[in-house]
C-alpha positions in Angstrom: 0.0 0.0 0.0 1.4 3.4 -1.0 0.5 6.2 1.3 0.1 9.7 -0.2 2.7 11.9 1.6 5.6 13.2 -0.5 4.6 11.2 -3.5 6.2 13.7 -6.0 9.5 13.6 -4.2 9.3 9.8 -3.9 8.9 9.6 -7.7 12.0 11.8 -8.1 13.9 9.5 -5.8 12.9 6.4 -7.9 13.8 8.3 -11.1 17.3 9.1 -9.8 17.9 5.5 -8.6 16.6 4.0 -11.8 18.8 6.3 -13.9 21.8 5.2 -11.8 21.0 1.6 -12.6 20.7 1.8 -16.3 23.7 -0.3 -17.1 22.8 -3.2 -14.9 20.8 -6.3 -15.6 17.3 -6.6 -14.1 18.4 -9.1 -11.6 21.2 -6.8 -10.3 18.9 -3.7 -10.5 16.8 -4.9 -7.6 19.7 -5.1 -5.2 21.4 -2.0 -6.6 18.2 0.0 -6.2 18.1 -0.8 -2.5 21.8 0.0 -2.1 21.3 3.4 -3.8 18.4 4.2 -1.5 20.5 3.3 1.5 23.4 5.4 0.2 21.1 8.4 -0.3 19.8 7.9 3.2 23.3 7.7 4.8 24.6 10.7 2.9 21.7 13.0 3.6 21.9 15.5 6.4 18.3 16.6 5.9 15.8 14.9 8.2 13.0 15.6 5.6 15.0 13.9 2.9 15.8 11.0 5.2 12.1 10.4 5.8 11.6 10.4 2.0 14.4 7.8 1.5 13.2 5.7 4.4 9.7 5.8 2.9 11.1 4.7 -0.5 12.9 1.8 1.2 9.7 0.7 2.9 7.9 0.6 -0.4 10.7 -1.1 -2.1 10.9 -4.0 0.4 7.2 -4.4 1.1 6.5 -6.7 -1.9 9.6 -8.8 -1.2 10.6 -8.7 2.4 8.1 -7.7 5.1 10.7 -7.8 7.9 13.1 -5.6 6.1 10.3 -3.1 5.4 9.4 -3.2 9.1 13.0 -2.4 10.0 12.9 0.7 7.9 9.5 1.7 9.1 10.8 1.6 12.7 13.4 4.1 11.7 10.8 6.2 9.9 8.5 6.2 12.9 11.3 7.3 15.3 12.4 10.1 13.0 8.8 11.3 12.5 8.3 11.4 16.2 11.6 13.2 16.8 10.8 15.9 14.2 7.2 16.3 15.4 5.8 15.5 12.0 2.3 14.1 12.9 1.4 13.3 9.3 4.5 11.1 8.8 3.9 9.6 12.2 0.4 8.5 11.0 2.0 7.1 7.8 4.2 4.9 10.1 1.2 3.7 12.1 -0.5 2.7 8.8 2.6 0.8 7.7 3.0 -0.9 11.1 -0.6 -2.0 10.9 -0.3 -3.4 7.4 3.1 -5.0 7.8 2.3 -6.8 11.1 -1.0 -7.9 9.5 0.9 -9.4 6.5 3.3 -11.1 8.9 0.2 -12.6 10.7 1.2 -10.8 13.9 -2.3 -9.7 14.6 -1.8 -8.5 18.2 1.0 -6.3 17.1 -1.1 -4.9 14.2 -3.9 -4.2 16.6 -1.6 -2.4 19.0 -0.5 0.1 16.4 -4.1 0.5 15.2 -5.1 1.5 18.7 -2.2 4.0 18.8 -2.9 5.5 15.4 -6.7 5.8 15.3 -7.0 8.4 18.1 -4.3 10.6 16.6 -5.9 10.3 13.1 -9.2 11.3 14.7 -7.6 14.3 16.4 -6.0 15.4 13.2 -9.1 14.6 11.2 -6.9 12.8 8.7 -9.6 11.0 6.6 -7.1 9.1 4.5 -5.3 7.7 7.6 -8.7 7.0 9.2 -9.8 5.0 6.2 -6.6 2.8 6.1 -6.4 2.3 9.9 -10.1 1.3 10.1 -9.7 -0.9 7.0 -7.0 -2.9 8.8 -8.9 -2.9 12.1 -11.8 -4.6 10.3 -9.5 -7.3 8.9 -7.8 -7.7 12.3 -11.3 -8.1 13.9 -11.9 -10.9 11.4 -8.7 -12.6 12.4 -9.7 -12.2 16.0 -13.0 -13.9 15.2 -15.1 -11.0 16.3 -18.9 -11.4 15.9 -20.5 -10.6 12.6 -22.2 -7.6 14.3 -18.8 -6.2 15.4 -17.4 -6.8 11.9 -20.3 -5.0 10.2 -19.8 -2.1 12.6 -16.1 -2.0 11.8 -16.7 -2.0 8.1 -19.3 0.7 8.4 -16.9 2.8 10.3 -14.3 2.3 7.5 -17.0 3.4 5.0 -17.3 6.7 6.8 -13.8 7.7 5.8 -13.9 6.8 2.1 -12.8 9.9 0.1 -15.3 11.5 -2.2 -15.1 9.8 -5.6 -13.1 6.9 -4.4 -15.2 4.3 -6.2 -12.9 1.4 -5.8 -12.8 1.7 -2.0 -16.5 2.2 -1.8 -17.2 -0.9 -3.9 -14.8 -3.1 -1.9 -16.2 -1.9 1.5 -19.8 -2.6 0.3 -18.7 -6.1 -0.7 -17.2 -6.6 2.7 -20.3 -5.5 4.5 -22.4 -7.7 2.2 -20.3 -10.7 3.1 -20.9 -10.2 6.8 -24.6 -9.8 6.3 -24.5 -13.0 4.4 -22.9 -14.9 7.3 -25.4 -13.3 9.6 -28.1 -14.7 7.4 -29.5 -11.3 6.6 -29.6 -12.1 3.0 -31.9 -9.4 1.7 -29.5 -6.8 3.2 -26.5 -8.6 1.7 -28.1 -8.4 -1.7 -28.9 -4.7 -1.3 -25.2 -4.0 -0.6 -24.0 -6.2 -3.4 -26.4 -4.5 -5.9 -25.0 -1.1 -4.8 -21.4 -2.4 -5.2 -22.3 -3.8 -8.6 -23.7 -0.4 -9.7 -20.3 1.2 -8.8 -18.3 -1.6 -10.5 -20.4 -1.2 -13.7 -20.2 2.6 -13.7 -16.4 2.4 -13.4 -16.0 -0.6 -15.8 -14.4 -2.6 -13.0 -14.5 -6.0 -14.6 -12.8 -7.7 -11.7 -15.2 -6.1 -9.3 -18.2 -7.2 -11.4 -17.0 -10.8 -11.6 -16.5 -11.0 -7.8 -19.9 -9.5 -7.1 -21.5 -12.1 -9.5 -19.9 -14.8 -7.4 -21.0 -13.2 -4.1 -24.6 -13.0 -5.4 -24.4 -16.6 -6.4 -23.4 -17.4 -2.8 -26.3 -15.5 -1.3 -28.9 -17.1 -3.6 -27.5 -20.5 -2.9 -28.0 -19.9 0.8 -31.6 -19.0 0.0 -31.9 -22.3 -2.0 -32.9 -20.3 -5.1 -31.0 -22.5 -7.4 -31.8 -21.0 -10.8 -30.5 -17.6 -9.6 -27.5 -19.3 -8.0 -26.6 -21.0 -11.3 -27.2 -17.8 -13.3 -24.8 -15.7 -11.2 -22.1 -18.4 -11.0 -22.3 -18.8 -14.7 -21.8 -15.0 -15.2 -18.8 -15.2 -12.8 -17.2 -18.2 -14.4 -17.4 -16.6 -17.9 -15.3 -13.8 -16.3 -13.0 -16.0 -14.2 -9.9 -14.5 -15.9 -10.7 -11.3 -14.1 -10.0 -13.0 -10.7 -6.3 -12.2 -11.0 -5.8 -12.2 -7.3 -7.5 -15.6 -6.8 -6.0 -18.4 -8.8 -8.5 -20.9 -7.4 -11.5 -18.9 -8.5 -12.3 -21.1 -11.5 -12.3 -24.4 -9.6 -14.3 -22.9 -6.8 -16.9 -21.6 -9.3 -17.1 -25.1 -10.9 -17.7 -26.6 -7.5 -20.3 -23.9 -6.7 -22.1 -24.7 -10.0 -22.0 -28.4 -9.1 -23.8 -27.5 -5.8 -26.3 -25.3 -7.6 -27.1 -28.0 -10.2 -27.3 -30.6 -7.4 -29.8 -28.5 -5.6 -32.2 -28.7 -8.5 -31.4 -32.4 -9.3 -29.6 -31.6 -12.6 -26.1 -32.3 -11.5 -25.0 -33.7 -14.9 -25.3 -30.2 -16.4 -22.0 -29.3 -14.7 -20.2 -31.5 -17.3 -20.4 -28.6 -19.7 -18.1 -26.6 -17.5 -15.7 -29.5 -16.9 -15.3 -29.9 -20.6 -15.0 -26.2 -21.4 -12.4 -25.5 -18.8 -10.7 -28.9 -18.7 -7.2 -27.7 -19.4 -7.3 -25.0 -16.7 -8.8 -27.3 -14.1 -6.2 -30.1 -14.4 -4.0 -28.7 -11.6 -6.9 -28.6 -9.1 -7.5 -32.3 -8.5 -8.7 -31.6 -5.0 -11.6 -29.5 -6.2 -12.4 -31.9 -9.0 -12.6 -34.7 -6.6 -15.1 -32.8 -4.5 -17.2 -32.3 -7.7 -17.4 -36.1 -7.7 -16.5 -36.6 -11.3 -17.7 -40.2 -11.3 -21.2 -38.9 -10.5 -21.3 -36.3 -13.3 -19.5 -38.2 -16.1 -21.7 -40.1 -18.5 
């Protein structure tokens, strides 16, 4: 997650580092980039610049090494506190919350959330409040809080979505819908999913639309409305390539279709999907076993 402070200067830092690496291979560029950031940090006498270089190092390491990113965030936090820069301090709280969450250190993530949220509220920093409450909702899920608490947490997150931030609004509505689904408040879940779908359609978010189709299929399955279940799963599976962040979406959808067809005593109809997506499904023998191929093959 890239937080918004000093984005222009951060881009300049990346530009300088990349220019310095032009003669290197891509494999060596990665390590050289980090070394150049560190060199810039060590040579700088400006605390403002040091914060920028530390921020760049955090963002560099986050995709590849959470612990190293955490090490630089600790330095960033101490320097922000020492200089009295509350905005940067809030950036550090957000990074702490996300990094510890990704390291599955939920108690540590929650600790920093509890530290950061009151300061963000005092500063009325809506961007920080969104991120901190977003992670609090996910931490609550890991802590197995009740669905009521999770719904409240996601609704609190929704309060801090920036105007016009359609992607965040859509994702939060999907999250709230999922909690209403598990609370068996299915009509409310459908309402939130329809609102989320309207946003996804208006912004041409194909991934969002595909995921919402799948969620709608889940809700209608719980209502034992099998024709609607199958219809929405069918729409989702036709868009399965938009589930870029979920490699198991296709086999899960095939299994869900199997359950939908089984619900209306027409299980053999799932064969069509097994044939159409046979090559892509080969690696998912566990799911295919659950579909009970022996039952659906002629």
